[in-house]
N, C-alpha and C positions, 0 to 999 in steps of 0.2 A: 609778660616778664621775659619770656626767652625773646622775643624780638628786641626788646629793649636793650639787651646784653649780647647780643647776637653781631656779626660781622665786625664793623669798624667802629660800633659804640665803646667798647672797650678800650680801645686806642684813643677815642676822643676823651674818656676820662681821664687816663693818663697825660694826655697835654693840657688838660687844664687844670691837674695837681702840679705839673712840671713848670707850664708857662705863666700860671695865674693872670690869665688875661682881664683884664679891665672892662672889657665891654665885648659885647657879641661880634662888632667890628674886628676886633683884634683877635677873637677867636676863629674868626673866618679867615683872619691872614695865616695863623700861623698853623691852623688845622687843614686848609685847602678845602673846606667845604662851604655850600653857600650859606648865607645868614637865615634863610626861610627853612631851611633843612636842619640848622642847629636850633633854631628856635622852639621847631615841633619836639625836635628830639630830644632837647633839655626840659620842655614843658612837661613830656611824659616822662622823664625820667626824676623829673620834681616830685610829680603824683606819687611817685615810688619811694621818694625819700632818699633818693641816690644822690641828688645834687639839691643846692639851694639858688636860686635866683634871685640875687639881691638887688633892688632897685635904687641907682643912685643918681639922683637927678633926671637925665634923659637917657641913662646907660641902666644895662642890666649886666650886673658882674655873676658868671657862674661859678660857684663853688662844691666842689666837690664834700659830699658827707660821708660816701659809704666807700671803701674800695676793697673790701673780701665780700664774697658773696657765698652764700648756702642754700640752695633752693631744693626743697623736700616735697614731694608731693605723694601721694597713694593712690590706688584704685580700690584700694579694700574698703568696705565700711564694716562699721561695728555691729 
């Protein structure tokens, strides 16, 4: 989870939320990131429920599903 929310990925979520791209190609243009990188990152985020990848004909439209995150973990065992 830390890997998903590290470095430029929160910025990517912001870009998706603000620009509402209709496809990965459009997201590639507005984000400056390569489509292969975007696809891999978005699939991982999708598994965590952070984004939804909506298939529309031959396109995949990314939608942000989560904008606030609270991560908890503990090392103590009961």
